[in-house]
N, C-alpha and C positions, 0 to 999 in steps of 0.2 A: 450399597444404598439403592433402594427402589426409586425409579423415576416417577415423578408426579403424574405424568401422562400414562404410565403403566398402571398406576393405582386407579386412575380415572377409568381406564378402559377395562380393567380387570378387578373391579372393586370386590365382587363376591369371592373371587379366587384368593385375594389377599386376606379377606376376613376368615375364610375357611382355613387358610394357612396359619393365621394367628390362633385359631381355635385348636389346631393340631399341636401347636406349641404350648397350649394350656396356660396362656398368660393369666395370672391371678386377677389382674385388673383389665379384663377383656373390654369392659365398658369404657375404661379410660382410653384404651387403644382405639376403640370405635370413634370416640370423640376426636382423637388426633387425626384419624383418617378423614372425618368430616371437616375438620379444620384445614387439612391439606387441600381438599377439593375446593373449599371456599377461597383459600389463599391463591390457588391456581387460577380460579375465575377472576379474582380481584387483580392478579398480576396481568392477566390478558386485557382486562378493561383499562388498566393504567397504561399498558403498552400501546393500545390502540389510540388512546387520547394523546399520549406522548408523541406517537408517530404523526398524528394529525397536526399537532402544534409544531413539530419539526418540519413538516411539509410547508406550513404557512411561514415559518421562520426562514426557511431557505428561499421561499418564493419572494418574500419582502426584501431579503438580503440581496437577491439578484436585481430586484427593481431599483434599490438604492444605488448599487454599483453602476447600473446602466444609466441612471439619471446623472450621476457624477461624471461619467464618461462623456456624456453629450452636453455637459455644462449647465444642467438644470439643478444647481445646488440647493436652491430654496425648496423645490419640491422634494428633493432627497432628505433635507433636514426635517420637513414636515412628517416624513415617515418614521423618523427615529424614535418617537415616543412609542409607536406601535411595535417597532423592532425591539426596543428595550423591555416592553411588557411581555412580549413573546419569549424573550430570552430568560426573564425571571420565571415565567411559567415552566419553561423547559427545565431549568435548574430545580424547581420545586418538584416537578413530575419525576425527575431523575432521582431525587432524594427519597421520595415516596416509594418508587419502584425498588430502590436498593433496600429499603426497610422491609418491604413485603417479601422480597426475594430472600433476605436473611432469615425472616421468620418461617418462611416455607422450608428452607434448608434445615433449620433447627428441628422442625417437626419431622421431616423426612429422615433425619439421622436417628430418630428414636424408633423407627420401624425396622424389625429384623427381616432377614431373608425369608422367602417363601419355601417351605419344605417341598421336596420332591414327592411325586405321587406315591412312591413306595413307602414313605415314612408313615408310621402309625401314630395315632393320637395317644398321648400319655404325658404325665406331669413329672415323672421321676424315672430313675434307672431301672426300676422293677418292670417297666414296660418295654425295655430294650429287647430286641430279638437276637437270639443266639443263631448265628449263620453257620459257624464252623467250629469244630473242636479238633485239637491236635495233641497227641501224646497221652499216655496213661498217667494218672496220678498215683505214684508209687509211695505209699505210706509204709516205709520200712520200720523194722523194730528198733532201729538205732534212735536213741533220743537225740533230737536235734535242737540246737539253740536258735532263738530268734536273733536277727542280726544285732539288735541292741543289747541282748544278753551276751552275745559273742564279743561285741565291741568292748564291753566292760572288762571281760576276762583277758582278752588278748591285746587290748590297748592299740588296736589298729584303726579304729574309728572312735573319735573322741568328741561326743556331742557336748560334754561339759566344758571342754576347752573352747569349743566354738562359741558356746553361750558366754563364757568369760570374756571373750574378745568382742563379740557382736550381739549377744543376746540369744534367746531361744530361737530355734529354727535355723541355726547355722552349725556346721560341723567341720572337723579336721580329719583328714585321712593321712595315715602314716604307713611307711614301709611297703610291704607287698600289696596291701589294699590300695594305697595311693598309685602304685604302678599298675594294678589291675584296672583302676578307674581310668587312668590315662590310656591304657591299652584298648579299652572298650571304645573310647572316642576315636582312636586311630583306626580301629577295625571298622566301625560304622561309616566313617568318612571314606575309607578305602572301598568298602562295599558299594557305597553310593556312586563313587567315581567309576567303578566297573559297570554300574547300571546306566551310565551315560550322563550323569549329573556333573556339572561344573562347580568346583569349590570356590566359595567366596569367603573372605574375612571381612567382617562388618563391624560398625560401631555398636556399643552396648548402651549408649545414651542417644536419645532421639528427641527431636522437637515435637511439640503438640500436634502439628499438622500431619506428621507421620503416623501418630496414634489414631487420629481421626480417619485418615485415609484407609487404614486396615480394619477399622471397626471396633477397636478397643474402647474408644470413646463414642457414645456415653456408656456402653455396656459394662466395661471392666475397669473404669477409671478408679473406683474405690479400692481395687486390688493392686494398684500400681504405685510404685515409689516415685515421688515427684520431688525434684530439686527446684524449689521455688526461686532461689536466688539466680539460678541460671536458666530457668524456664525449660528444663529438660526432664524427660522421663527415663528411668531405667527400663530396659526392655523386659517384657514378660514372656516373650518367645522370639526366636530368630526369624520368624515369619515377618515381623514388623520391618526391620531394616532390609531384608531381602526383597520384599514386595515394593518397598519405597525406592529401591534402585530403579524401578520402572515407572515411577510416578510421572504423569504428564508426558508420556512417551508415545509416539506413533511408530509401530513396528511394521515391517513388511511381512506378509503372510509366509514368505519363504523362510523367515527367521523362527517360525513357530513349529513345534512346541519348544519353549525354553525350559530347561531343567537345571535347577541350581540347588546346591546344598551348602550348609555352613554349620560349624559348631559354635555355640554361644552359651555362656552362663545365662540363666534366666532369673528374674527377681519378681517375687509376688508376695504381697502382704499376707495373704491367706487369712484375712480377718474372719473370725467366727468359726475357724476350724479347731476341732478338739476331739479327744477320745482315742481309742486304741488304733483307729485307722490312720492316724497322723503321727504315730510314734516313730522314733528313729529317723530313717531315711525316707519314710513313706511320704512325708510332706514337709518341705523345707522352704524357707524364704529365698534361699539361693540354691539353685540346682542347675544341672548341666543337661543340654539337649542337643542332638544333631537333627537338624531340620532339612526337609526336602520340600521344594515347591515346583509347580509347573504352571506355565502360562501357555494357554492354547486357544485355538479357535473354538467357537461354541459347539460345532458338530464333533469335536474330538475330545471334549472334556470328560465325558463319562467313560470313554476308552482309557484315558489317562488315569482316571480314578481307579479302575480295576488294575491297571499296571502298577500303580503305587501300592495298592493293597497287597498284590502278589509280591512285590519287592520286600515289604516289611515282613510278610509271612515267611519268606525265604531266610531272612536274617534270623528270625526267632527259631526256625527249624535248625539252622546252623549252630545255634547255641544249645540245642537239645533241651529246650524248656517246654513244659506243658502250657499250652495257651488256647484261648478261644477268641473268636472274632464275633463282634456284636454290631448290629445296625441300630443306631440310637433312635429312640422315639422323639417326637417333636419337642417335648418339654425338656429333654436332656441334651439337645443339640446347642452348639454355640450360636451366637447372634448372627454371624455372617454366613453360616453354612446352609446349603440346601439339602445335603445328605452327608452323614458322618458314619464312618466305621471305626470302632475302637478295638484295639488288641489288649487283652488282659492275660497276665501270666499268674499261675497259681503258686502261692507260698505254702509249703507243707507246714512250717512251724506256726505261721499266723492263721492258717486255715481260712484263707480268703483270697479272692482274685484281686489283682492290682493292675490298674491301667498303665500301660507303658507306651502306647502309641495311639494317636487319633488322626485319621485321614479324612479330609473334608474337601468336597467340591463346593466352592463358593459361587459357582456360575459367574454371572456378570456383576454380582453385588459389590465386591471389593473394587473391581475394575472401574465401576461408575464413580466411586469415591476417588480412586487413583487417577482417573482420566487416562486410563491405559487402553489404547486402541491399536488397531492394525488396519492395513490397506491390502486389498487383493492385488491391485496394480498401482502404478504411480499416480494415475488419474482417478482411481476408484474411490468410492465413498468409504470413509472410515467406519469401522465397526468396533464394538466393545469386545475385548478379550474375555476369556474365562480364566479364573485362577483357582488353583488347588494347593493345599498345604498339608503337611503331615510330619509327625515326629518319627525320626529314624535313627536313634530312639531316645527315650528318656533314660538317662544313664543311671541315676541313683536307684531307681526301683529295680532295674535289671541287676545292678550290683547287689542290692539287698537280697533278692531271690537267689542269685548265684551263690551267695555266702550261706544261705539257709538250705537250699535244696541239694547242694553239692557236697554236703558234709558226709564223711564216712567216720568210722571209729577213730581214725588216726589223723585225718586231714580234710581240707577243702580242696576238691579236685577242680582244676581249671578246664573249661571246655576246650577241646582240641583245636578249634578254629582260633582261639585267643592265644594259644601258647607261643606262636611266632611273635606276638606283640608283647607278651609279658616277659618271656625269657625263662619262665618256670612253669612246672606242671601242676604244682600243688602248694598249699600253705599248710605246713606241718604243725599240728597242735603241740608237739614236743618242743618246738622252738619257743613256745610261750607258756606262761603259767595258766593252764586251763584244766 
């Protein structure tokens, strides 16, 4: 969340940032900024009047107490009407101040983070910058099946059974694919631990305050599953419970950076998604992800961003998959991010790039909502932390491309790094009707 004072002092910078994000209703955003500045002034005026009344209230309260102490009760009683009127005014001013503060917060929550200076203006993925390519796209003469064609023939991935149980967008994994799915999660977690991350096991249901604190509300609320009876949300990313572990915390500078990781299932409604890009495992309502986050000082966060990007790059290299690294344009970035890098892997059979990881520096945007701060010394002034998050990695899309790209005439070959976790080197076609 941007602070109202920051918007007041950097109005033109904020407006330029919104233009980079290519908000369709930029005029609506400008009116919100105007309202925020009006409410900020209104809040200051009310606070000044409240403080003046509070000073008068305390003054007359001391006078009454002093008169009672010296036995001049009649004079003390004469002041009670003035005392009670001031008390009523104070309660009224407090109510008005609370109302204005809530309205100000509501409007502040609707403003996204300001993009980094490197971020280019653009409204869709076609404006994203390709920063790095790895691996050659090897289109062999062997006819390869897409993972949904493969799953029908070998019955190791069953989307129809998942739909029977839960509806479309859910799936069942069986046999060696189920084992490969679990092996990938174990491998990604282990790789993160070797990179200095501490593993957490977290809840998959969270309260609304947790969603607001990480910025999913109001931006992604329509894409989230909500349990009205219990007032809980199913998490759409492991970032939500991980970051909320540090909500309303004051850290020592010596504790930073904090590096944590967790595996979680994730749940998204994906309303409005359709077409070939969402077939099979490409887009599900329930999917699995290993998340990494860092909490840092402001001067360290961009170093941490590059470290996280390199970390995910090394995982993909270890899987021997062709991938590319993109820096997202303003219009393709998430609500809380100041800068985002996406990793995409190439599917031979689908002939398209699929996003498997997104690494973002949220600067102090989330930390303002979380009230996540640190102190340089015990007596030092508290400062807002910076937060970063990333997928390490989205399991289903990696699984899909491994099943597609690793096909030979006889089997699906397992990447060497995963064999210690799977216990097998390949999935033989001869073992199934294909």
